[in-house]
N, CA, C, O and the ligand as a Tripos MOL2 file, in Angstrom:
@<TRIPOS>MOLECULE
protein
  241   239    61     0     0
PROTEIN
NO_CHARGES

@<TRIPOS>ATOM
      1 N          -2.1740  -60.8870  -20.2660 N.3       1 MET1
      2 CA         -0.9240  -60.2900  -20.7360 C.3       1 MET1
      3 C          -0.1920  -61.2470  -21.6880 C.2       1 MET1
      4 O          -0.2030  -62.4650  -21.5060 O.2       1 MET1
      5 N           0.4250  -60.6730  -22.6770 N.am      2 ILE2
      6 CA          1.1440  -61.4710  -23.6630 C.3       2 ILE2
      7 C           2.6380  -61.4350  -23.3280 C.2       2 ILE2
      8 O           3.2090  -60.3690  -23.0960 O.2       2 ILE2
      9 N           3.2510  -62.6070  -23.3080 N.am      3 TYR3
     10 CA          4.6780  -62.7040  -23.0020 C.3       3 TYR3
     11 C           5.4440  -63.2490  -24.2070 C.2       3 TYR3
     12 O           4.8890  -63.8900  -25.0990 O.2       3 TYR3
     13 N           6.7240  -62.9670  -24.1860 N.am      4 GLU4
     14 CA          7.5800  -63.4090  -25.2790 C.3       4 GLU4
     15 C           8.8840  -63.9370  -24.6860 C.2       4 GLU4
     16 O           9.4520  -63.3260  -23.7810 O.2       4 GLU4
     17 N           9.3560  -65.0720  -25.1980 N.am      5 CYS5
     18 CA         10.6360  -65.6160  -24.7520 C.3       5 CYS5
     19 C          11.7430  -65.0450  -25.6190 C.2       5 CYS5
     20 O          11.6860  -65.1160  -26.8470 O.2       5 CYS5
     21 N          12.7420  -64.4820  -24.9750 N.am      6 ARG6
     22 CA         13.8370  -63.8760  -25.7360 C.3       6 ARG6
     23 C          14.7590  -64.9300  -26.3430 C.2       6 ARG6
     24 O          15.5110  -64.6370  -27.2730 O.2       6 ARG6
     25 N          14.7060  -66.1480  -25.8230 N.am      7 LEU7
     26 CA         15.5920  -67.1990  -26.3340 C.3       7 LEU7
     27 C          15.0080  -67.9180  -27.5450 C.2       7 LEU7
     28 O          15.6710  -68.0440  -28.5740 O.2       7 LEU7
     29 N          13.7640  -68.3910  -27.4240 N.am      8 CYS8
     30 CA         13.1980  -69.1750  -28.5200 C.3       8 CYS8
     31 C          12.1000  -68.4210  -29.2660 C.2       8 CYS8
     32 O          11.5120  -68.9490  -30.2090 O.2       8 CYS8
     33 N          11.8200  -67.1730  -28.8400 N.am      9 ASN9
     34 CA         10.8270  -66.3200  -29.5010 C.3       9 ASN9
     35 C           9.4110  -66.8760  -29.4220 C.2       9 ASN9
     36 O           8.5550  -66.5140  -30.2290 O.2       9 ASN9
     37 N           9.1640  -67.7500  -28.4570 N.am     10 PHE10
     38 CA          7.8160  -68.2700  -28.2660 C.3      10 PHE10
     39 C           6.9390  -67.1790  -27.6620 C.2      10 PHE10
     40 O           7.3430  -66.5070  -26.7130 O.2      10 PHE10
     41 N           5.7440  -67.0040  -28.2090 N.am     11 ILE11
     42 CA          4.8170  -65.9790  -27.7160 C.3      11 ILE11
     43 C           3.6020  -66.6810  -27.1170 C.2      11 ILE11
     44 O           3.0280  -67.5750  -27.7400 O.2      11 ILE11
     45 N           3.2150  -66.2800  -25.9210 N.am     12 PHE12
     46 CA          2.0810  -66.9510  -25.2760 C.3      12 PHE12
     47 C           1.3530  -65.9880  -24.3450 C.2      12 PHE12
     48 O           1.8750  -64.9370  -23.9740 O.2      12 PHE12
     49 N           0.1180  -66.3810  -23.9740 N.am     13 GLU13
     50 CA         -0.7070  -65.5300  -23.1290 C.3      13 GLU13
     51 C          -0.8540  -66.1660  -21.7590 C.2      13 GLU13
     52 O          -1.1250  -67.3620  -21.6560 O.2      13 GLU13
     53 N          -0.6770  -65.3780  -20.7040 N.am     14 ARG14
     54 CA         -0.8290  -65.8480  -19.3260 C.3      14 ARG14
     55 C          -1.4810  -64.7540  -18.5180 C.2      14 ARG14
     56 O          -1.2690  -63.5690  -18.7760 O.2      14 ARG14
     57 N          -2.2830  -65.1530  -17.5270 N.am     15 ARG15
     58 CA         -2.9220  -64.1580  -16.6660 C.3      15 ARG15
     59 C          -1.9660  -63.6960  -15.5790 C.2      15 ARG15
     60 O          -1.8480  -62.4990  -15.3190 O.2      15 ARG15
     61 N          -1.2910  -64.6300  -14.9520 N.am     16 ALA16
     62 CA         -0.3770  -64.2760  -13.8680 C.3      16 ALA16
     63 C           1.0070  -63.9480  -14.4290 C.2      16 ALA16
     64 O           1.3060  -64.2260  -15.5900 O.2      16 ALA16
     65 N           1.8240  -63.3640  -13.5940 N.am     17 ASP17
     66 CA          3.1920  -63.0680  -14.0130 C.3      17 ASP17
     67 C           3.9270  -64.3680  -14.2710 C.2      17 ASP17
     68 O           3.9640  -65.2530  -13.4160 O.2      17 ASP17
     69 N           4.4990  -64.4780  -15.4320 N.am     18 THR18
     70 CA          5.2210  -65.6840  -15.8190 C.3      18 THR18
     71 C           6.6610  -65.3140  -16.1100 C.2      18 THR18
     72 O           6.9270  -64.3830  -16.8710 O.2      18 THR18
     73 N           7.5750  -66.0270  -15.5180 N.am     19 ILE19
     74 CA          8.9750  -65.7070  -15.7970 C.3      19 ILE19
     75 C           9.7040  -66.8740  -16.4510 C.2      19 ILE19
     76 O          10.8280  -66.7190  -16.9270 O.2      19 ILE19
     77 N           9.0670  -68.0420  -16.4750 N.am     20 ILE20
     78 CA          9.7150  -69.1960  -17.1020 C.3      20 ILE20
     79 C           9.0170  -69.5290  -18.4190 C.2      20 ILE20
     80 O           7.7920  -69.6340  -18.4780 O.2      20 ILE20
     81 N           9.8020  -69.6900  -19.4540 N.am     21 CYS21
     82 CA          9.2530  -70.0400  -20.7650 C.3      21 CYS21
     83 C           8.7620  -71.4890  -20.7420 C.2      21 CYS21
     84 O           9.5100  -72.3820  -20.3450 O.2      21 CYS21
     85 N           7.5030  -71.7380  -21.1660 N.am     22 PRO22
     86 CA          6.9770  -73.1060  -21.1570 C.3      22 PRO22
     87 C           7.6310  -74.0040  -22.1980 C.2      22 PRO22
     88 O           7.5070  -75.2260  -22.1210 O.2      22 PRO22
     89 N           8.3140  -73.4260  -23.1550 N.am     23 VAL23
     90 CA          8.9380  -74.2170  -24.2220 C.3      23 VAL23
     91 C          10.3730  -74.5930  -23.8680 C.2      23 VAL23
     92 O          10.7240  -75.7730  -23.8870 O.2      23 VAL23
     93 N          11.2100  -73.5990  -23.5430 N.am     24 CYS24
     94 CA         12.6210  -73.9080  -23.2880 C.3      24 CYS24
     95 C          12.9300  -73.9510  -21.7910 C.2      24 CYS24
     96 O          14.0250  -74.3580  -21.4020 O.2      24 CYS24
     97 N          11.9680  -73.5300  -20.9350 N.am     25 GLY25
     98 CA         12.1630  -73.6370  -19.4950 C.3      25 GLY25
     99 C          13.1830  -72.6750  -18.9230 C.2      25 GLY25
    100 O          13.6490  -72.8700  -17.8010 O.2      25 GLY25
    101 N          13.5410  -71.6360  -19.6740 N.am     26 LYS26
    102 CA         14.5380  -70.6730  -19.2040 C.3      26 LYS26
    103 C          13.8610  -69.4120  -18.6510 C.2      26 LYS26
    104 O          12.7310  -69.0830  -19.0120 O.2      26 LYS26
    105 N          14.5740  -68.7290  -17.7780 N.am     27 TYR27
    106 CA         14.0630  -67.4740  -17.2220 C.3      27 TYR27
    107 C          14.3510  -66.3370  -18.2000 C.2      27 TYR27
    108 O          15.1650  -65.4550  -17.9250 O.2      27 TYR27
    109 N          13.6950  -66.3730  -19.3060 N.am     28 SER28
    110 CA         14.0170  -65.3980  -20.3500 C.3      28 SER28
    111 C          12.7580  -64.7550  -20.9190 C.2      28 SER28
    112 O          12.7360  -64.3120  -22.0670 O.2      28 SER28
    113 N          11.7110  -64.7120  -20.0980 N.am     29 VAL29
    114 CA         10.4300  -64.2150  -20.5830 C.3      29 VAL29
    115 C          10.2430  -62.7420  -20.2310 C.2      29 VAL29
    116 O          10.4740  -62.3270  -19.0950 O.2      29 VAL29
    117 N           9.8300  -61.9740  -21.2080 N.am     30 THR30
    118 CA          9.5050  -60.5660  -20.9910 C.3      30 THR30
    119 C           8.1420  -60.2830  -21.6100 C.2      30 THR30
    120 O           7.6080  -61.1000  -22.3600 O.2      30 THR30
    121 N           7.5870  -59.1250  -21.2900 N.am     31 GLU31
    122 CA          6.3300  -58.7560  -21.9230 C.3      31 GLU31
    123 C           6.5720  -58.6370  -23.4260 C.2      31 GLU31
    124 O           7.5890  -58.1010  -23.8660 O.2      31 GLU31
    125 N           5.6290  -59.1430  -24.1910 N.am     32 ALA32
    126 CA          5.8080  -59.1480  -25.6420 C.3      32 ALA32
    127 C           5.8160  -57.7280  -26.1970 C.2      32 ALA32
    128 O           5.1020  -56.8490  -25.7150 O.2      32 ALA32
    129 N           6.6290  -57.5310  -27.2070 N.am     33 SER33
    130 CA          6.6680  -56.2430  -27.8960 C.3      33 SER33
    131 C           5.3950  -56.0950  -28.7200 C.2      33 SER33
    132 O           4.6740  -57.0680  -28.9420 O.2      33 SER33
    133 N           5.1240  -54.8830  -29.1670 N.am     34 GLU34
    134 CA          3.9240  -54.6520  -29.9820 C.3      34 GLU34
    135 C           3.9460  -55.5430  -31.2200 C.2      34 GLU34
    136 O           2.9130  -56.0560  -31.6500 O.2      34 GLU34
    137 N           5.1130  -55.7150  -31.7750 N.am     35 GLU35
    138 CA          5.2690  -56.5370  -32.9790 C.3      35 GLU35
    139 C           4.9250  -57.9980  -32.6660 C.2      35 GLU35
    140 O           4.2220  -58.6620  -33.4270 O.2      35 GLU35
    141 N           5.4350  -58.4790  -31.5320 N.am     36 ALA36
    142 CA          5.1780  -59.8650  -31.1420 C.3      36 ALA36
    143 C           3.7020  -60.0760  -30.8370 C.2      36 ALA36
    144 O           3.1330  -61.1150  -31.1700 O.2      36 ALA36
    145 N           3.0860  -59.0800  -30.2000 N.am     37 LYS37
    146 CA          1.6510  -59.1770  -29.8880 C.3      37 LYS37
    147 C           0.8370  -59.2710  -31.1680 C.2      37 LYS37
    148 O          -0.0820  -60.0850  -31.2680 O.2      37 LYS37
    149 N           1.1720  -58.4420  -32.1390 N.am     38 ALA38
    150 CA          0.4620  -58.4410  -33.4160 C.3      38 ALA38
    151 C           0.5790  -59.8080  -34.0800 C.2      38 ALA38
    152 O          -0.3850  -60.3240  -34.6450 O.2      38 ALA38
    153 N           1.7780  -60.3840  -34.0030 N.am     39 LYS39
    154 CA          2.0300  -61.7000  -34.5730 C.3      39 LYS39
    155 C           1.1830  -62.7580  -33.8650 C.2      39 LYS39
    156 O           0.5920  -63.6380  -34.4910 O.2      39 LYS39
    157 N           1.1470  -62.6380  -32.5390 N.am     40 PHE40
    158 CA          0.3980  -63.5890  -31.7200 C.3      40 PHE40
    159 C          -1.0900  -63.5610  -32.0850 C.2      40 PHE40
    160 O          -1.7090  -64.6090  -32.2700 O.2      40 PHE40
    161 N          -1.6590  -62.3470  -32.1880 N.am     41 PHE41
    162 CA         -3.0870  -62.2400  -32.4900 C.3      41 PHE41
    163 C          -3.3870  -62.6810  -33.9190 C.2      41 PHE41
    164 O          -4.4500  -63.2400  -34.1870 O.2      41 PHE41
    165 N          -2.4620  -62.4330  -34.8290 N.am     42 ALA42
    166 CA         -2.6470  -62.8620  -36.2220 C.3      42 ALA42
    167 C          -2.6810  -64.3830  -36.2910 C.2      42 ALA42
    168 O          -3.4950  -64.9600  -37.0120 O.2      42 ALA42
    169 N          -1.7900  -65.0350  -35.5360 N.am     43 LEU43
    170 CA         -1.7420  -66.4950  -35.5090 C.3      43 LEU43
    171 C          -3.0160  -67.0680  -34.9070 C.2      43 LEU43
    172 O          -3.5490  -68.0680  -35.3870 O.2      43 LEU43
    173 N          -3.5020  -66.4160  -33.8410 N.am     44 GLN44
    174 CA         -4.7280  -66.8630  -33.1800 C.3      44 GLN44
    175 C          -5.9030  -66.7920  -34.1470 C.2      44 GLN44
    176 O          -6.7300  -67.7030  -34.2100 O.2      44 GLN44
    177 N          -5.9630  -65.7070  -34.8910 N.am     45 GLU45
    178 CA         -7.0380  -65.4890  -35.8610 C.3      45 GLU45
    179 C          -6.9750  -66.5550  -36.9540 C.2      45 GLU45
    180 O          -8.0030  -67.0820  -37.3800 O.2      45 GLU45
    181 N          -5.7650  -66.8650  -37.3980 N.am     46 GLU46
    182 CA         -5.5510  -67.8700  -38.4260 C.3      46 GLU46
    183 C          -6.0510  -69.2360  -37.9360 C.2      46 GLU46
    184 O          -6.7210  -69.9730  -38.6580 O.2      46 GLU46
    185 N          -5.7020  -69.5390  -36.6910 N.am     47 GLU47
    186 CA         -6.0730  -70.8030  -36.0530 C.3      47 GLU47
    187 C          -7.5940  -70.9170  -35.9630 C.2      47 GLU47
    188 O          -8.1630  -71.9830  -36.2000 O.2      47 GLU47
    189 N          -8.2370  -69.8150  -35.6200 N.am     48 LYS48
    190 CA         -9.6820  -69.7620  -35.4710 C.3      48 LYS48
    191 C         -10.3630  -70.0480  -36.8090 C.2      48 LYS48
    192 O         -11.3240  -70.8130  -36.8890 O.2      48 LYS48
    193 N          -9.8410  -69.4150  -37.8460 N.am     49 GLN49
    194 CA        -10.4250  -69.6010  -39.1780 C.3      49 GLN49
    195 C         -10.2430  -71.0380  -39.6490 C.2      49 GLN49
    196 O         -11.1260  -71.6010  -40.2950 O.2      49 GLN49
    197 N          -9.1030  -71.6250  -39.3240 N.am     50 LYS50
    198 CA         -8.8320  -73.0120  -39.6820 C.3      50 LYS50
    199 C          -9.8610  -73.9280  -39.0220 C.2      50 LYS50
    200 O         -10.4170  -74.8230  -39.6590 O.2      50 LYS50
    201 N         -10.1030  -73.6880  -37.7360 N.am     51 ASN51
    202 CA        -11.0490  -74.4990  -36.9780 C.3      51 ASN51
    203 C         -12.4570  -74.3680  -37.5380 C.2      51 ASN51
    204 O         -13.1960  -75.3480  -37.6200 O.2      51 ASN51
    205 N         -12.8200  -73.1520  -37.9210 N.am     52 GLU52
    206 CA        -14.1550  -72.9240  -38.4800 C.3      52 GLU52
    207 C         -14.3220  -73.7070  -39.7740 C.2      52 GLU52
    208 O         -15.3770  -74.2890  -40.0270 O.2      52 GLU52
    209 N         -13.2840  -73.7170  -40.5820 N.am     53 LYS53
    210 CA        -13.3370  -74.4570  -41.8450 C.3      53 LYS53
    211 C         -13.4870  -75.9530  -41.5870 C.2      53 LYS53
    212 O         -14.2550  -76.6350  -42.2650 O.2      53 LYS53
    213 N         -12.7410  -76.4590  -40.5940 N.am     54 THR54
    214 CA        -12.8110  -77.8800  -40.2610 C.3      54 THR54
    215 C         -14.2150  -78.2470  -39.7880 C.2      54 THR54
    216 O         -14.7620  -79.2860  -40.1570 O.2      54 THR54
    217 N         -14.7860  -77.3670  -38.9630 N.am     55 GLU55
    218 CA        -16.1330  -77.6400  -38.4580 C.3      55 GLU55
    219 C         -17.1520  -77.7110  -39.5830 C.2      55 GLU55
    220 O         -18.0570  -78.5450  -39.5630 O.2      55 GLU55
    221 N         -16.9970  -76.8290  -40.5630 N.am     56 MET56
    222 CA        -17.9210  -76.8080  -41.6980 C.3      56 MET56
    223 C         -17.8260  -78.1100  -42.4820 C.2      56 MET56
    224 O         -18.8310  -78.6690  -42.9210 O.2      56 MET56
    225 N         -16.5850  -78.5790  -42.6480 N.am     57 LYS57
    226 CA        -16.3730  -79.8230  -43.3870 C.3      57 LYS57
    227 C         -17.0690  -80.9940  -42.6830 C.2      57 LYS57
    228 O         -17.6820  -81.8470  -43.3250 O.2      57 LYS57
    229 N         -16.9600  -81.0130  -41.3540 N.am     58 GLU58
    230 CA        -17.5240  -82.1110  -40.5890 C.3      58 GLU58
    231 C         -19.0460  -82.1340  -40.6670 C.2      58 GLU58
    232 O         -19.6710  -83.1900  -40.5690 O.2      58 GLU58
    233 N         -19.6370  -80.9370  -40.8460 N.am     59 GLU59
    234 CA        -21.0920  -80.8730  -40.9030 C.3      59 GLU59
    235 C         -21.6410  -81.4270  -42.2130 C.2      59 GLU59
    236 O         -22.7520  -81.9570  -42.2520 O.2      59 GLU59
    237 N         -20.8750  -81.3040  -43.2680 N.am     60 GLN60
    238 CA        -21.3730  -81.7350  -44.5860 C.3      60 GLN60
    239 C         -21.4280  -83.2400  -44.7400 C.2      60 GLN60
    240 O         -21.8260  -83.7390  -45.7930 O.2      60 GLN60
    241 ZN         11.7510  -70.0700  -24.6530 Zn       61 ZN61
@<TRIPOS>BOND
     1     1     2 1
     2     2     3 1
     3     3     4 2
     4     3     5 am
     5     5     6 1
     6     6     7 1
     7     7     8 2
     8     7     9 am
     9     9    10 1
    10    10    11 1
    11    11    12 2
    12    11    13 am
    13    13    14 1
    14    14    15 1
    15    15    16 2
    16    15    17 am
    17    17    18 1
    18    18    19 1
    19    19    20 2
    20    19    21 am
    21    21    22 1
    22    22    23 1
    23    23    24 2
    24    23    25 am
    25    25    26 1
    26    26    27 1
    27    27    28 2
    28    27    29 am
    29    29    30 1
    30    30    31 1
    31    31    32 2
    32    31    33 am
    33    33    34 1
    34    34    35 1
    35    35    36 2
    36    35    37 am
    37    37    38 1
    38    38    39 1
    39    39    40 2
    40    39    41 am
    41    41    42 1
    42    42    43 1
    43    43    44 2
    44    43    45 am
    45    45    46 1
    46    46    47 1
    47    47    48 2
    48    47    49 am
    49    49    50 1
    50    50    51 1
    51    51    52 2
    52    51    53 am
    53    53    54 1
    54    54    55 1
    55    55    56 2
    56    55    57 am
    57    57    58 1
    58    58    59 1
    59    59    60 2
    60    59    61 am
    61    61    62 1
    62    62    63 1
    63    63    64 2
    64    63    65 am
    65    65    66 1
    66    66    67 1
    67    67    68 2
    68    67    69 am
    69    69    70 1
    70    70    71 1
    71    71    72 2
    72    71    73 am
    73    73    74 1
    74    74    75 1
    75    75    76 2
    76    75    77 am
    77    77    78 1
    78    78    79 1
    79    79    80 2
    80    79    81 am
    81    81    82 1
    82    82    83 1
    83    83    84 2
    84    83    85 am
    85    85    86 1
    86    86    87 1
    87    87    88 2
    88    87    89 am
    89    89    90 1
    90    90    91 1
    91    91    92 2
    92    91    93 am
    93    93    94 1
    94    94    95 1
    95    95    96 2
    96    95    97 am
    97    97    98 1
    98    98    99 1
    99    99   100 2
   100    99   101 am
   101   101   102 1
   102   102   103 1
   103   103   104 2
   104   103   105 am
   105   105   106 1
   106   106   107 1
   107   107   108 2
   108   107   109 am
   109   109   110 1
   110   110   111 1
   111   111   112 2
   112   111   113 am
   113   113   114 1
   114   114   115 1
   115   115   116 2
   116   115   117 am
   117   117   118 1
   118   118   119 1
   119   119   120 2
   120   119   121 am
   121   121   122 1
   122   122   123 1
   123   123   124 2
   124   123   125 am
   125   125   126 1
   126   126   127 1
   127   127   128 2
   128   127   129 am
   129   129   130 1
   130   130   131 1
   131   131   132 2
   132   131   133 am
   133   133   134 1
   134   134   135 1
   135   135   136 2
   136   135   137 am
   137   137   138 1
   138   138   139 1
   139   139   140 2
   140   139   141 am
   141   141   142 1
   142   142   143 1
   143   143   144 2
   144   143   145 am
   145   145   146 1
   146   146   147 1
   147   147   148 2
   148   147   149 am
   149   149   150 1
   150   150   151 1
   151   151   152 2
   152   151   153 am
   153   153   154 1
   154   154   155 1
   155   155   156 2
   156   155   157 am
   157   157   158 1
   158   158   159 1
   159   159   160 2
   160   159   161 am
   161   161   162 1
   162   162   163 1
   163   163   164 2
   164   163   165 am
   165   165   166 1
   166   166   167 1
   167   167   168 2
   168   167   169 am
   169   169   170 1
   170   170   171 1
   171   171   172 2
   172   171   173 am
   173   173   174 1
   174   174   175 1
   175   175   176 2
   176   175   177 am
   177   177   178 1
   178   178   179 1
   179   179   180 2
   180   179   181 am
   181   181   182 1
   182   182   183 1
   183   183   184 2
   184   183   185 am
   185   185   186 1
   186   186   187 1
   187   187   188 2
   188   187   189 am
   189   189   190 1
   190   190   191 1
   191   191   192 2
   192   191   193 am
   193   193   194 1
   194   194   195 1
   195   195   196 2
   196   195   197 am
   197   197   198 1
   198   198   199 1
   199   199   200 2
   200   199   201 am
   201   201   202 1
   202   202   203 1
   203   203   204 2
   204   203   205 am
   205   205   206 1
   206   206   207 1
   207   207   208 2
   208   207   209 am
   209   209   210 1
   210   210   211 1
   211   211   212 2
   212   211   213 am
   213   213   214 1
   214   214   215 1
   215   215   216 2
   216   215   217 am
   217   217   218 1
   218   218   219 1
   219   219   220 2
   220   219   221 am
   221   221   222 1
   222   222   223 1
   223   223   224 2
   224   223   225 am
   225   225   226 1
   226   226   227 1
   227   227   228 2
   228   227   229 am
   229   229   230 1
   230   230   231 1
   231   231   232 2
   232   231   233 am
   233   233   234 1
   234   234   235 1
   235   235   236 2
   236   235   237 am
   237   237   238 1
   238   238   239 1
   239   239   240 2
@<TRIPOS>SUBSTRUCTURE
     1 MET1         2 RESIDUE 1 A MET
     2 ILE2         6 RESIDUE 1 A ILE
     3 TYR3        10 RESIDUE 1 A TYR
     4 GLU4        14 RESIDUE 1 A GLU
     5 CYS5        18 RESIDUE 1 A CYS
     6 ARG6        22 RESIDUE 1 A ARG
     7 LEU7        26 RESIDUE 1 A LEU
     8 CYS8        30 RESIDUE 1 A CYS
     9 ASN9        34 RESIDUE 1 A ASN
    10 PHE10       38 RESIDUE 1 A PHE
    11 ILE11       42 RESIDUE 1 A ILE
    12 PHE12       46 RESIDUE 1 A PHE
    13 GLU13       50 RESIDUE 1 A GLU
    14 ARG14       54 RESIDUE 1 A ARG
    15 ARG15       58 RESIDUE 1 A ARG
    16 ALA16       62 RESIDUE 1 A ALA
    17 ASP17       66 RESIDUE 1 A ASP
    18 THR18       70 RESIDUE 1 A THR
    19 ILE19       74 RESIDUE 1 A ILE
    20 ILE20       78 RESIDUE 1 A ILE
    21 CYS21       82 RESIDUE 1 A CYS
    22 PRO22       86 RESIDUE 1 A PRO
    23 VAL23       90 RESIDUE 1 A VAL
    24 CYS24       94 RESIDUE 1 A CYS
    25 GLY25       98 RESIDUE 1 A GLY
    26 LYS26      102 RESIDUE 1 A LYS
    27 TYR27      106 RESIDUE 1 A TYR
    28 SER28      110 RESIDUE 1 A SER
    29 VAL29      114 RESIDUE 1 A VAL
    30 THR30      118 RESIDUE 1 A THR
    31 GLU31      122 RESIDUE 1 A GLU
    32 ALA32      126 RESIDUE 1 A ALA
    33 SER33      130 RESIDUE 1 A SER
    34 GLU34      134 RESIDUE 1 A GLU
    35 GLU35      138 RESIDUE 1 A GLU
    36 ALA36      142 RESIDUE 1 A ALA
    37 LYS37      146 RESIDUE 1 A LYS
    38 ALA38      150 RESIDUE 1 A ALA
    39 LYS39      154 RESIDUE 1 A LYS
    40 PHE40      158 RESIDUE 1 A PHE
    41 PHE41      162 RESIDUE 1 A PHE
    42 ALA42      166 RESIDUE 1 A ALA
    43 LEU43      170 RESIDUE 1 A LEU
    44 GLN44      174 RESIDUE 1 A GLN
    45 GLU45      178 RESIDUE 1 A GLU
    46 GLU46      182 RESIDUE 1 A GLU
    47 GLU47      186 RESIDUE 1 A GLU
    48 LYS48      190 RESIDUE 1 A LYS
    49 GLN49      194 RESIDUE 1 A GLN
    50 LYS50      198 RESIDUE 1 A LYS
    51 ASN51      202 RESIDUE 1 A ASN
    52 GLU52      206 RESIDUE 1 A GLU
    53 LYS53      210 RESIDUE 1 A LYS
    54 THR54      214 RESIDUE 1 A THR
    55 GLU55      218 RESIDUE 1 A GLU
    56 MET56      222 RESIDUE 1 A MET
    57 LYS57      226 RESIDUE 1 A LYS
    58 GLU58      230 RESIDUE 1 A GLU
    59 GLU59      234 RESIDUE 1 A GLU
    60 GLN60      238 RESIDUE 1 A GLN
    61 ZN61       241 GROUP 0 **** ****
């Protein structure tokens, strides 16, 4: 499940129910909105592509 902090807008993935934000430590976490989820997956994809590029560089 994807969660979103209403205070600092941090988006993160957790398996269990999480109510405390790992960044600001406040009880302000709710299930992420569709928009936040889309943002989260886009960032993950970006990160993945970055890593792939780095790996290619290291091989050369
Ligand atoms: Zn937060």
